[in-house]
Structures are given as C-alpha cells and as structure tokens.
C-alpha positions as CSV (number, residue, x, y, z in Angstrom):
1,M,61.7,-98.7,-1.3
2,P,59.2,-100.5,-3.6
3,L,56.4,-99.8,-1.2
4,V,57.4,-96.2,-0.8
5,E,57.4,-95.8,-4.6
6,Q,53.9,-97.5,-4.8
7,V,52.6,-95.0,-2.2
8,R,54.2,-92.0,-3.9
9,A,52.9,-93.2,-7.4
10,D,49.2,-93.8,-6.3
11,L,48.2,-93.8,-2.6
12,D,44.7,-95.0,-3.4
13,T,46.1,-98.4,-4.8
14,A,49.2,-98.8,-2.7
15,P,49.1,-101.9,-0.5
16,V,48.8,-100.0,2.9
17,S,46.2,-100.2,5.5
18,P,43.2,-97.9,5.3
19,K,44.4,-96.3,8.5
20,L,47.8,-95.5,7.1
21,R,46.2,-94.3,3.9
22,A,44.1,-91.8,5.9
23,L,47.1,-90.6,7.9
24,L,49.1,-90.2,4.8
25,R,46.4,-88.1,3.3
26,I,46.7,-85.8,6.3
27,A,50.5,-85.8,6.0
28,G,50.2,-84.8,2.3
29,V,47.9,-81.9,3.2
30,V,50.3,-80.7,5.9
31,R,53.1,-80.8,3.4
32,Q,51.3,-78.2,1.3
33,D,49.7,-76.1,4.0
34,G,49.0,-77.3,7.6
35,R,46.0,-75.0,7.8
36,S,44.3,-77.1,5.1
37,V,43.9,-80.1,7.5
38,T,40.1,-80.4,7.7
39,P,37.9,-81.9,10.3
40,A,36.7,-84.3,7.6
41,L,40.3,-85.6,7.0
42,V,40.7,-86.2,10.8
43,A,37.3,-87.9,11.0
44,A,38.3,-90.1,8.1
45,A,41.5,-91.2,9.9
46,R,39.5,-91.8,13.1
47,A,37.0,-93.8,11.2
48,E,39.8,-96.1,10.1
49,G,41.0,-96.5,13.7
50,A,43.6,-93.7,14.1
51,T,43.9,-92.3,17.6
52,D,44.3,-88.7,18.4
53,V,47.9,-89.4,19.2
54,E,48.5,-90.9,15.8
55,V,46.9,-87.9,14.1
56,H,48.9,-85.5,16.2
57,D,52.1,-87.4,15.4
58,T,51.3,-87.5,11.7
59,V,50.9,-83.7,11.7
60,L,54.0,-83.2,13.7
61,I,56.2,-85.4,11.6
62,A,54.9,-84.1,8.3
63,A,55.4,-80.5,9.6
64,A,58.9,-81.2,10.9
65,F,60.0,-82.8,7.7
66,S,58.5,-79.9,5.7
67,M,60.6,-77.5,7.7
68,F,63.7,-79.7,7.5
69,N,63.3,-79.8,3.7
70,R,62.9,-76.0,3.4
71,Y,66.0,-75.5,5.7
72,V,68.1,-77.8,3.6
73,D,66.9,-76.3,0.4
74,G,67.4,-72.8,1.7
75,L,71.0,-73.7,2.4
76,G,71.5,-75.0,-1.0
77,T,72.6,-78.4,0.4
78,F,73.5,-81.1,-2.1
79,A,71.2,-84.0,-2.1
80,P,71.8,-87.0,-4.4
81,N,69.0,-87.8,-6.8
82,D,69.9,-91.5,-7.0
83,P,68.3,-93.5,-4.2
84,H,71.1,-96.1,-4.5
85,R,73.5,-93.4,-3.1
86,Y,71.4,-93.3,0.1
87,A,71.4,-97.1,0.4
88,A,75.1,-97.2,0.0
89,I,75.7,-94.8,2.9
90,A,73.0,-96.2,5.2
91,P,75.2,-98.9,6.9
92,A,77.7,-96.2,8.0
93,I,75.0,-94.0,9.4
94,V,73.5,-97.0,11.3
95,A,76.9,-97.8,12.7
96,S,78.1,-94.3,13.5
97,G,75.3,-91.9,13.3
98,Y,75.4,-88.7,11.3
99,S,78.7,-87.6,12.8
100,A,81.7,-87.4,10.6
101,G,83.7,-88.8,13.6
102,D,86.1,-87.2,16.0
C-alpha cells in the first residue's frame, strides 16, 4: 500500500519505472475519458519500452475498472473507506474467493 499511495499522491516522483509511469498516465486518461488517449501518450509509453500488448492491456484494465466502479456506485454498494478493512478480509478472499460459501 505505501507504493500505491505514493503513486496516487504524485506519479512523477513515485518510485516506479518510466515504462510503468507512462502506462499509468494512459490509465489515468482512460479513467476520465477513453477518447482522450492521444498518439503522444502511446508514443511516450512505447519510447519507455511498452509493447502494443501492454498499451492495449492498460487501456482494457483501466476501462474495465472504470465500468466496474460505475456499476458498483450505481447500485449504491457499500464500500469501506478504511483500507485496513480490506486488508482484514483479504485472507478469506484468497482462501475461498468472493463466494459467500455454499
């Protein structure tokens, strides 16, 4: 979580590779409006070593999570604000998945 918080606070100074930084910039744009991904953003990612597959996957994952978030928000689903709540339930999800059981 510390790295995630660093990236969220300031992508430009977060300790991630230049390639990941460029891909995260694309993801951030997709989050706002996928049509705003420019050839310059893609070229910057390629210049840092990103492949077409990595750019594609970045756009796909960012778009999917944007849709999931809108879906969950639209249903008024409760989501804890405290990250420790997620850490506490993670072992159960790892062991059993998201199913509540049989």
